C-alpha positions in Angstrom: -110.9 37.2 -46.8 -110.3 38.5 -50.3 -110.2 36.4 -53.5 -106.5 35.8 -53.3 -106.8 34.3 -49.9 -109.7 32.0 -51.1 -107.6 30.8 -54.0 -104.6 30.1 -51.7 -107.0 28.2 -49.3 -108.3 26.1 -52.1 -104.9 25.3 -53.5 -103.9 24.2 -50.2 -106.8 21.9 -49.7 -106.4 20.3 -53.1 -102.7 19.7 -52.5 -103.4 18.0 -49.1 -105.9 15.7 -50.9 -103.2 14.9 -53.5 -100.5 14.4 -50.8 -102.8 12.0 -48.9 -103.4 10.0 -52.1 -99.7 9.8 -52.9 -98.8 8.7 -49.3 -101.6 6.3 -48.6 -103.7 5.7 -51.8 -107.4 6.1 -51.4 -107.5 4.4 -47.9 -109.3 6.7 -45.6 -110.9 8.8 -48.4 -114.6 9.3 -48.3 -116.5 9.0 -51.7 -117.0 12.7 -51.6 -113.2 13.3 -51.3 -112.6 10.9 -54.1 -115.1 12.7 -56.4 -113.5 15.9 -55.3 -110.0 14.8 -56.3 -111.3 13.5 -59.7 -113.2 16.8 -60.5 -109.9 18.9 -59.8 -108.4 16.9 -62.8 -111.0 18.8 -65.0 -110.9 22.2 -63.2 -107.5 22.2 -61.4 -107.8 25.8 -60.1 -111.2 25.4 -58.6 -112.4 24.1 -55.2 -114.7 21.1 -56.1 -115.9 20.2 -52.6 -119.6 21.4 -53.0 -119.8 20.0 -56.5 -118.7 16.5 -55.2 -121.1 16.6 -52.5 -123.9 17.6 -54.9 -123.0 14.7 -57.1 -123.4 12.2 -54.3 -126.5 13.8 -53.2 -128.1 13.3 -56.8 -126.7 9.9 -57.7 -126.3 8.3 -54.3 -122.8 6.7 -54.7 -119.4 6.9 -56.3 -120.2 4.1 -58.7 -123.5 5.6 -59.8 -121.9 9.0 -60.3 -119.2 7.6 -62.6 -121.8 5.5 -64.5 -123.9 8.8 -65.1 -124.1 10.2 -68.7 -122.6 13.7 -69.4 -126.0 15.3 -69.7 -127.0 13.8 -66.4 -123.8 15.0 -64.7 -124.3 18.6 -66.1 -127.7 18.9 -64.3 -125.6 19.2 -61.2 -124.8 22.9 -60.5 -121.1 23.5 -61.2 -120.4 20.4 -63.3 -119.5 21.2 -66.9 -117.8 19.4 -69.9 -114.3 19.5 -68.5 -115.5 17.8 -65.1 -117.6 15.3 -66.9 -114.6 14.4 -69.1 -112.4 13.8 -65.9 -115.1 11.5 -64.5 -115.4 9.5 -67.7 -111.9 9.3 -68.4 -111.1 7.6 -65.1 -114.0 5.1 -65.7 -112.7 4.2 -69.2 -109.1 3.8 -67.9 -110.2 1.4 -65.1 -112.2 -0.6 -67.5 -109.3 -1.0 -69.9 -106.9 -1.7 -66.9 -109.1 -4.6 -65.6 -109.6 -6.0 -69.2 -105.8 -5.9 -70.0 -104.9 -7.3 -66.5 -106.7 -10.5 -67.4 -104.7 -11.3 -70.6 -102.8 -14.5 -70.4 -104.3 -15.4 -67.0 -105.8 -18.8 -66.5 -109.5 -18.5 -66.4 -110.3 -20.9 -63.7 -107.7 -19.4 -61.4 -108.9 -15.8 -62.2 -112.7 -16.2 -62.3 -113.1 -13.7 -59.6 -111.1 -11.1 -61.5 -113.2 -11.9 -64.7 -116.3 -11.2 -62.6 -115.0 -8.0 -61.3 -114.2 -6.9 -64.8 -117.5 -7.9 -66.2 -119.4 -6.2 -63.3 -117.3 -3.0 -63.9 -117.8 -3.1 -67.8 -121.6 -3.7 -67.5 -122.5 -1.8 -64.5 -125.1 0.8 -65.1 -125.9 0.0 -68.6 -129.6 0.6 -69.4 -129.8 -2.0 -72.3 -128.6 -5.8 -72.4 -125.2 -6.5 -73.7 -123.7 -9.8 -74.5 -119.9 -10.2 -73.9 -117.6 -13.0 -74.6 -114.3 -14.0 -72.9 -112.1 -16.0 -75.3 -109.9 -18.7 -74.0 -107.0 -20.8 -75.6 -106.6 -24.6 -75.3 -105.0 -24.2 -71.8 -107.9 -21.9 -70.6 -105.7 -18.7 -70.6 -107.7 -15.7 -71.5 -107.0 -14.2 -74.9 -109.4 -11.3 -75.0 -113.0 -10.1 -74.4 -115.4 -8.3 -76.6 -119.0 -7.2 -76.9 -120.8 -9.4 -79.4 -124.4 -8.3 -79.3 -126.6 -5.6 -77.8 -130.3 -5.1 -77.4 -132.8 -7.7 -76.8 -130.9 -10.9 -76.2 -132.7 -14.1 -77.0 -132.1 -17.3 -78.9 -133.8 -15.8 -81.9 -132.0 -12.5 -81.9 -128.3 -13.5 -81.1 -126.7 -14.9 -84.2 -124.1 -17.6 -83.4 -122.2 -16.9 -86.5 -120.8 -13.7 -85.2 -119.7 -15.1 -82.1 -118.1 -18.1 -84.0 -116.4 -15.8 -86.4 -114.8 -13.7 -83.6 -113.7 -17.0 -81.7 -112.0 -18.3 -84.7 -110.3 -15.0 -85.6 -109.0 -15.1 -82.0 -108.0 -18.8 -82.2 -110.1 -19.5 -79.2 -110.7 -23.2 -78.0 -113.4 -22.2 -75.6 -115.2 -19.2 -74.3 -117.4 -17.9 -71.6 -120.3 -15.6 -72.4 -121.8 -12.9 -70.1 -124.7 -10.5 -70.2 -126.1 -8.0 -67.9 -129.6 -7.9 -66.3 -130.4 -4.3 -66.0 -133.2 -5.1 -63.6 -130.5 -6.4 -61.2 -132.3 -9.7 -60.8 -129.8 -12.5 -61.4 -132.1 -15.4 -61.6 -131.8 -16.9 -65.0 -135.0 -16.8 -67.2 -136.1 -19.6 -69.4 -134.9 -17.4 -72.3 -131.6 -17.1 -70.7 -131.3 -21.0 -70.6 -132.6 -21.4 -74.3 -130.0 -18.8 -75.4 -127.3 -20.7 -73.7 -128.3 -24.2 -75.2 -128.5 -22.4 -78.6 -125.0 -21.1 -78.4 -123.5 -24.2 -76.7 -124.8 -26.4 -79.6 -123.7 -24.0 -82.4 -120.2 -23.6 -81.0 -119.9 -27.3 -80.3 -120.4 -28.0 -84.0 -117.4 -26.0 -84.8 -115.3 -27.5 -82.0 -115.4 -24.6 -79.6 -116.5 -25.2 -76.0 -118.9 -23.0 -74.2 -117.7 -23.2 -70.4 -120.1 -20.9 -68.7 -122.7 -18.3 -69.0 -122.5 -15.4 -66.4 -125.4 -13.1 -65.5 -124.2 -9.8 -64.3 -125.9 -7.3 -62.0 -124.8 -4.2 -60.1 -122.4 -4.6 -57.3 -122.2 -8.3 -56.8 -120.5 -11.3 -58.3 -122.2 -12.7 -61.4 -124.5 -15.7 -61.4 -122.5 -18.7 -62.9 -124.4 -21.4 -64.9 -121.6 -23.6 -64.4 -121.3 -23.3 -60.6 -125.1 -23.9 -60.4 -124.9 -27.1 -62.5 -126.8 -25.6 -65.5 -124.0 -26.0 -67.9 -123.7 -29.7 -67.1 -127.5 -30.1 -67.6 -127.2 -28.3 -71.0 -124.3 -30.6 -72.1 -126.2 -33.6 -71.2 -129.5 -32.4 -73.0 -127.4 -31.5 -76.1 -125.6 -34.9 -76.4 -128.2 -36.5 -78.8 -127.9 -33.5 -81.1 -124.1 -33.6 -81.2 -123.7 -37.4 -81.3 -123.2 -37.4 -85.1 -121.1 -34.3 -85.2 
């Protein structure tokens, strides 16, 4: 089989993948086939089957491959800047889509979708990040934003930045979330101190902190509110807020 025959065979395979996606979406696709399809966005004239398999062999799953940095991706033979660009682009588009889909929805009815977005946005991060979901007076979602990065503790997270953002977005309440890179979603004592710290600071400005979500990889976040911890913090804080 000469080069022209190989090229025609590769083009036919890529087109069959595209046709399957257009007809049925990703149902029935393996993770390897999904990666293969994505890689063809960066190198549309090249058969990417072996590269897709090599990525899965190195990183273990589709999600972990999409979370990998460019330098890590290029350690896999056949993966270059264009392939990496295609993988990172789809990851970024998915993140923006999930975020924008939440705008205007009522938080309590969409808490699962919020959890999905936060898990996607924070999955694979090697350092801690604190995000906030801002809500209006009817608990409709206004926006979300990263408010702090690094070591997250009551003495390193400054409430004024969170308050400034909340006021700028005209938020009446908010939900905070941060990731546990270790994957352990059991709240630490420092997590509880940070929550009390921010609850009280926000309450003095008339903004309610409704929940603190701890985010890991691949599972729904741990909710302080669902586990009764927010109510306990509210009761503990009443003496401090009595004169406010």
